[in-house]
C-alpha positions as CSV (number, residue, x, y, z in Angstrom):
1,X,0.0,0.2,-0.1
2,X,1.1,3.3,-1.1
3,X,1.9,6.1,1.9
4,X,-0.6,8.2,-0.4
5,X,-3.5,5.7,0.3
6,X,-2.8,5.9,4.0
7,X,-2.9,9.5,4.0
8,X,-6.2,9.7,2.4
9,X,-7.5,7.0,4.8
10,X,-6.2,9.1,7.4
11,X,-7.8,12.4,6.4
12,X,-11.1,10.6,5.9
13,X,-11.1,9.1,9.4
14,X,-10.5,12.6,10.8
15,X,-13.2,14.1,8.6
16,X,-15.8,11.4,9.8
17,X,-14.8,12.1,13.5
18,X,-15.3,15.7,13.0
19,X,-18.6,15.1,11.5
20,X,-19.8,12.8,14.1
21,X,-18.6,15.1,17.0
22,X,-20.5,18.2,15.1
23,X,-23.7,16.4,14.8
24,X,-23.7,14.4,18.2
25,X,-26.3,17.0,19.2
26,X,-28.6,16.0,16.7
27,X,-28.4,11.9,16.8
28,X,-31.5,10.6,18.2
29,X,-29.8,7.7,19.5
30,X,-27.4,9.7,22.0
31,X,-29.9,12.6,22.9
32,X,-33.0,10.5,22.9
33,X,-36.5,11.8,21.2
34,X,-38.7,14.1,22.9
35,X,-42.0,12.1,23.8
36,X,-44.4,14.6,22.1
37,X,-42.5,14.4,18.8
38,X,-41.8,10.7,18.4
39,X,-43.2,9.5,15.2
40,X,-42.6,6.0,16.5
41,X,-44.9,5.9,19.5
42,X,-48.4,4.7,19.2
43,X,-51.2,6.9,19.1
44,X,-53.2,7.5,22.0
45,X,-56.5,6.1,21.9
46,X,-59.5,7.5,23.8
47,X,-60.6,5.4,26.9
48,X,-64.0,6.7,27.4
49,X,-65.5,5.3,24.1
């Protein structure tokens, strides 16, 4: 493997790490999903009917 490929892999890894750190605050797996805006929660039904 040439040193040029190693430099490219190192640069790509650094860019990926930077992207992950910048977007961690938007990641639902890390910060959770607010209960009111969770599209995967089952809709509530009326208990009186």
